[in-house]
N, C-alpha and C positions, 0 to 999 in steps of 0.2 A: 276947519275949526271944530266941527262936530266930532270928527275922528279923534282929535286930541282929547276932548272931553270924555269920549267913550273909553279911550285908552286909560286915562287916569282914574276913571270910575271903576274900570275893571281891575286895575292895580289895587285900588282901595278895597274893593270887594274881596279880592283874593287875600290880602293881608288881614282883613277883618275876619274872613272865614278861618284863617289859620289861628288867630287869637281866640275865636269862639271854640275851635276844636281843642286847643291847648287848655283853655279854662274848663271845658267839659271834661276832659280827661282828668285834670287835677281834682275837680270837684267830685268826680265819680270814684276815682281810685285812691287818691292821696289824702283828700280832706272830705271823706264821705259824710261825716256827721260831726256835730259839736259846735261850740260857740267860742271861737278864738280868732284873733286878728287876721291871721293869714287866710283862713277860710272866708271870712267876711270880705276881705280884699278881692278874692277871686270870684265871689258871688257878685260883687259890684262890677268887676271886669266883664263877667259873663252877661249880666243884664244889659250893660251899656253897649257891648259889642253886638249883642242880639238886636237891640234897637237900631244900631247903626247899620247892621246888615239889612234889616227890614226897610229902612229909609233908602239905602243904596239900591236895593232891588226895585223899589217903586220908581226911583229915578231912572234906573236902567230900562224898565218897562216903558216909562214915559218917553225916553229918548228913542226907543225902538217901536213906538206905537204904530206908526204908519206901516212899517214892515210887518208887524204882527197882524194888522188888519188885512193887508194884501195877501199874506200867506194863508190866513184863515179862510178868506173868501175863495182863494184858488183851490184849497183842499176841499172845502165843502162844495164848491162848484163842480169839481171833478167827481165827487161822490154822487152828487145829484145827477150830473150828466150820465154817469155810468149806470145809475139805477133806472134812469129813463130809457136808455138804450136797451137794457136788459128786459124791461117790461114790454117794449115794442117787439123784441125778438121772440117772445113766448107765444 
């Protein structure tokens, strides 16, 4: 069940990433300045897709939290063990 949630969350994040990229491109090159309806529309799309990406990444981190903690402790544990063995060999 969790794998299905992660899959659909990843699909959502990818589509949202594409929308954010397209809106960035349009606002940067096509509608760089001014006050007209099409630019205002893309500003709103950009703001909301940015917020959606933020929430999606937080959900993604939350669903992977145990893995993140395990990997971080393994990495820092390996660094600590390596530094302790280097100190003993000197």
